[in-house]
N, C-alpha and C positions, 0 to 999 in steps of 0.2 A: 504494500499499500504506499503510495507516494506521500511525501510530507506536504501538507497544505501550504506551508510558508515558502516553498522553493522559489516561486516567481517573485515574491516580495523580497526575498533575500538577494536574488539577482539584481533587482533594482537598487537595493541598498549598497551592494558591492561595486556598482559602476564607478564610484568615485574613490574606491579604496584599492590599495596595493594588496592583491590577494595573497601573494607569497609572504609579504610582511605580516598580514593579518593572521595567516596560519601559524607563523612563528610565534607571535604574541599570544595566540590561544593555546599553543603547545600541541597542535595537531598536524598531521600530514597534510600537505597541499591537496592530495587526492581526496581526503576526507571532506575538505571544504568544497571541492568540486562535486562530490556526491550530495552534500547538502543542497548545493546550488541547483543540481539537476533533479532533486526530489527523490533520489534513490534511497537516501537515509535521512534520518532526523536527528538533530542534536538533543542531548538530554536536557533536563531543566537547568542544571548548573551551567552547562555550556551555552544554553539559550540566554541566560542572564549575562554571561560574559560577552556574547555577541551583541547584545543590546547596548552594553557599556562601550564596546569598541566602536560600534557603528553610530552611536548617538541616537538609537531608535528604541522604541518601547516594544514589549512583547506583543501588545495589541497590534502594532503596525506589522511586525513580522508574521504574525499568525492570522492577520486579516480580520481581527475582531473589530466590529464597528466602533469608531471613537465618537461617542455621543457628546454633544455640546454640554458642558457644565457651566451654567450661568451664575451670575451674581445673585445672592439671596435678596429678599425684599428689603427696601430701604429701612424699614422699621424693625429689622430683625433683632436689634440689640435692646429693644424696649420691653424686656420681660424681667420679672422679679427673680426668676430661676434661670441660671445660665442654660442656654439652648445650643444645640447643634442643628444646623439646617441641612437636610438631605434632599437633593434635587430629584424630582420625578422625571425620568428621562424617556420612558417609552411605555407603550401598551404591548403586552406579550400574551402568549397563549398558555394554556395548561393542557392543550390537546395538539392539534396540527400546528407545527412551529410557525410563529409569525413575530415580526417586530415592526412597530409603528412609532418612530421617534416623536417625542413631544418637544415643542418649542416655546410654549406659553411661559412668560416670565413668572407667573403666579404659581407654577407647579412646583411647590416646596413642601416638605413636611418638617415640623419642629419636634425634636426629642430632647429630653433632659441630657445635658452634656455628660453628666456623671455616668449615666447608663451607657451611652454610646462609647465612651472611652473604655469602660469595663469590658464591653463586648469585643472590641477590636484589639484589646491588649494582647490576648492570647495568639491571635493570628498575625500580629505585626503589621497590619494594614493601616496606613495613614487614614485618619477620619475622613479627609477630603476625597478618598477613593470610593467611599460608600455611595450607593445611588439607590433609587427606588424605581420600581416598575409597577404597573397596574394590570391585573388580569383582564383579559377580554370578557365581555359578556356573551351569553349564548353558548352554543355547542363548543366553541373553541376554548372556553374557559372552565369546562366542566369535568376534566379528567382527574382533578384533585378533590372532587366532592367525596364525602361530606366534610373533609378536613378544611379545605379552602374553597370558598364560594367564588363564582365569577364576580368581577368588580372589586375584588380585594386588592389592597396595596401591600407590596412586599419591599423590604429593605434587603439589599444584596451586598455581601462582602466579597469582592472579586480577588482578594489576596494582594500581596505586595506587588509593586509596580512592574518589576522586571521578571518576576518568576511565576506570578499567578498562583493557581490552586496546585499545591504540591501533593495533597492527599485528600481523601474523602472519608467520612464516617459512614459506614453502611447503614442505609435506611434513612439518612437525613435528607432534607429537601434542598434541591439545588436548582439554579437557573441553568439551562443546558442548551446547547446548539447541536442537535443530532446530526451526525454525518459531517460535522464541520461546516454545515451550511450557514446561511445568513439569518434564518429564523430562530427565535428563542422560544423555549417552553419550560414549564415548571414540573419537575418530577422528583420522586425519590430515586436515590442511586445506590447501587451495590456493585462491588467488584467480585467477579466469579472466575472460575477456571484458573486459579493461581494468578489473578490480576490480568489475565489475557483479555477478559471481556468486562465491559461496563454495561450493567442492566439498568435501564431507566423505566420507571413504572409509576403510573398515577394511582391514587387511592380509590378512584371510582372502579368498581368491579367490572364495568363494561370496557374499560380501557386496556388495550393491549400493551405488552412490554416492547421496548426498543432495545435491541442488543447491539452494542458497538464493539467491533474488533479493535483492540487497542495495540496490536502488534505494530511497533514502529511509530507509535503516537504517544503524546503526553496527555495527561488529564486536561490540561489547559485547552487542547484541541476541541474538547466537548463540553467541559464544565466552565461556564461563564463565572459563577460564583455561588457561595452558599447563602441561602435565605436565612436571615437572622431575626426577622420580625415579620409578622403577618397582621395587618390591620383589616378586619372584616367589616363589611357594611351590614346594617340590620337586615335580618332575614325577612 
């Protein structure tokens, strides 16, 4: 299975001395060519080093949409309890993958700063990397029923900037991009077959499982981030 980031790596390497880059990374020049051709994929540690050397983010190399993070509302500081403002960046699915970016300036959620900092302390994710998404209504938002209802708002932790999601906890809820595609969907995730396969499944008994072959791939290819908060609308 080819590496999804090969084409983007070729673009990033156009202005670089490939032989010198291979030397700095401590890899054979042929290894760099294999990455560039998509025949092999760098591991997470090497991906982080590539990002630093090329001045690129993992999002760019892996083709993860970079959604616009806007400034919070002008009165965001006028609260008696210190707040952290999380941008609502897109509508997503809990069924057939989809992503519909949001651009309205008022799309922000406020949380107690103390709670937000406690949540991200373990993952090492900067607070400013957190973002929120909203589940689509109708059939596309129903595969996580009865746990998460259509229209719910979710806060997502995408992991540290250059390395992304390093590991998952079986059975936890994640924002995913099946088959490395552009669409996003919310599922529980499990590793199976000695971590060869990633199983994505909704809580709705009528929803089928998605099985991803992870050979030659990193979790970041499929897992956008871990869902750390669910805000439900009234039933």
